[in-house]
C-alpha positions in Angstrom: 33.0 27.2 -119.5 29.7 27.7 -120.3 28.5 30.3 -123.5 27.1 32.4 -120.5 29.9 32.9 -118.2 31.9 34.4 -121.6 31.4 37.5 -123.6 31.2 36.1 -127.0 32.6 38.2 -129.8 32.0 37.1 -133.0 34.6 38.3 -135.9 33.1 37.9 -139.7 34.8 37.8 -142.7 35.0 40.2 -145.9 31.7 41.0 -147.0 30.3 40.4 -142.7 27.8 37.3 -144.0 24.5 36.8 -144.8 21.8 36.5 -141.7 21.9 32.9 -142.9 25.5 32.2 -141.9 26.0 30.4 -138.9 28.0 32.7 -137.0 25.0 35.3 -137.4 22.6 32.7 -136.7 24.8 32.1 -133.3 24.7 35.5 -132.5 20.8 35.6 -132.6 20.6 32.5 -130.3 23.2 32.9 -127.5 22.6 35.5 -125.4 26.3 36.7 -124.7 27.2 36.7 -128.2 27.8 39.7 -130.6 29.2 40.4 -133.9 31.8 42.8 -134.2 30.6 44.9 -136.8 33.1 46.4 -139.3 32.3 49.9 -140.9 33.8 48.7 -143.8 33.3 44.9 -144.4 34.3 45.0 -148.1 37.6 47.4 -148.2 39.1 46.2 -145.3 42.0 47.5 -143.8 43.9 45.7 -140.4 44.0 48.8 -138.3 40.1 49.2 -138.9 39.3 45.7 -138.4 41.8 45.3 -135.5 41.2 48.5 -133.8 37.2 47.6 -133.7 38.1 44.2 -132.2 40.4 46.3 -129.5 37.3 48.5 -128.7 34.6 45.6 -128.2 37.3 44.0 -125.9 37.4 46.8 -123.9 33.4 46.9 -123.5 33.3 43.1 -122.1 32.6 42.4 -118.7 33.6 38.7 -118.6 36.3 36.5 -120.3 36.1 37.2 -123.6 35.9 34.3 -126.2 36.3 34.8 -130.0 34.0 33.2 -132.7 36.3 34.3 -136.2 35.5 33.1 -140.1 37.6 33.6 -143.1 39.1 36.9 -143.0 38.0 37.3 -139.2 40.7 35.0 -138.2 43.6 36.8 -139.7 42.3 39.9 -138.3 42.4 38.6 -134.8 45.8 37.1 -135.5 46.4 41.1 -136.4 44.9 42.0 -132.8 46.5 38.9 -130.7 49.6 41.0 -129.3 47.5 44.0 -128.2 45.0 41.0 -126.8 47.9 38.9 -124.2 47.5 40.7 -121.5 43.8 41.0 -121.4 41.1 38.5 -120.2 40.6 36.7 -123.3 39.9 32.7 -122.5 40.3 31.6 -126.5 39.3 31.4 -130.0 37.1 29.2 -132.3 38.6 29.8 -135.7 37.0 28.6 -138.8 37.8 28.6 -142.5 40.9 30.7 -142.4 42.0 31.7 -145.6 45.5 31.3 -147.4 46.1 35.0 -148.5 49.9 33.9 -149.4 48.7 31.5 -152.2 44.9 32.6 -153.1 44.9 36.5 -152.7 43.2 36.9 -156.1 40.0 35.1 -154.8 40.1 38.1 -152.3 42.2 40.6 -153.8 40.6 43.1 -151.3 42.1 41.3 -148.4 45.8 42.4 -149.4 46.4 44.9 -146.9 46.2 42.0 -144.1 49.5 40.4 -145.6 51.6 39.3 -144.0 49.4 36.9 -142.1 51.1 37.1 -138.5 52.5 33.9 -137.8 53.2 34.2 -134.0 51.3 31.9 -131.3 48.3 33.1 -130.2 48.5 34.2 -126.7 45.3 32.2 -125.8 43.9 28.4 -126.4 42.2 27.9 -129.8 40.5 25.3 -132.3 40.7 25.7 -135.6 37.9 23.9 -137.9 39.0 23.8 -141.7 37.5 22.4 -144.3 39.3 19.8 -147.1 37.5 21.8 -149.7 37.8 25.1 -149.0 38.2 26.7 -152.3 40.1 29.9 -150.4 42.5 27.6 -148.5 44.1 23.9 -148.7 43.5 22.2 -146.0 47.5 21.6 -145.7 47.8 25.3 -145.6 44.8 25.4 -143.1 47.0 23.1 -141.1 50.4 25.1 -141.1 48.4 28.1 -140.2 47.2 26.0 -137.0 50.7 24.7 -136.4 52.1 28.4 -136.6 49.5 29.9 -134.0 49.2 26.9 -131.6 45.8 25.8 -132.5 44.2 22.9 -132.6 42.9 21.7 -135.9 39.5 19.6 -136.1 38.8 18.4 -139.8 35.5 20.0 -140.7 35.6 17.1 -143.7 34.1 18.3 -147.1 32.4 21.8 -146.2 33.5 24.1 -148.4 34.2 27.5 -147.0 31.8 26.7 -144.1 29.4 29.1 -145.0 25.6 29.7 -146.2 26.9 29.3 -150.1 28.7 25.6 -149.0 25.4 24.7 -147.2 26.8 25.8 -143.6 24.2 28.3 -142.5 23.2 26.7 -139.2 26.4 24.3 -138.9 25.4 22.1 -136.2 29.0 19.7 -136.1 30.3 23.7 -135.9 27.9 24.2 -132.9 28.6 21.0 -131.2 32.0 21.5 -131.7 32.4 24.9 -130.3 30.7 23.6 -126.9 33.0 21.1 -126.6 35.9 24.0 -127.0 34.5 25.9 -124.4 33.7 23.0 -122.0 37.9 22.5 -122.2 38.5 26.5 -121.3 
């Protein structure tokens, strides 16, 4: 599959990210990509965030591929049961937070607990850093295993955001392109 053959729905995490963030850069450069904008980036609720995801999926005309970062990955896991019979081809997941042990770093995400651990009903790939302050690589691996995601080691990449030097994130784009090619 190529990007132009799908509707790419980008799911940011807490705060929504800056224009320098890799996923916002991808959204501005990939014609079939759009950011799922939330009404409340800083005080999120699972119902509101998953509702917005479902609204966007309902408006798509091609197969959907998600690109999710941080809390966006957890929101997608909450939405997954309602996506099971829809035209979802896959999900590229980056830097999921470990809310169980690191909630104090993002207390506004508490309503997303417990984090769903059921397998996602579509193929997924998870890129996780060995130096993410929001999740150990082991915790990300456990989540990837629960969700049935292929885990890719992003190395020493922090939270894989602009603050960790991953504005453009070319390695991520190459990994995403390879993932799309397998769908």
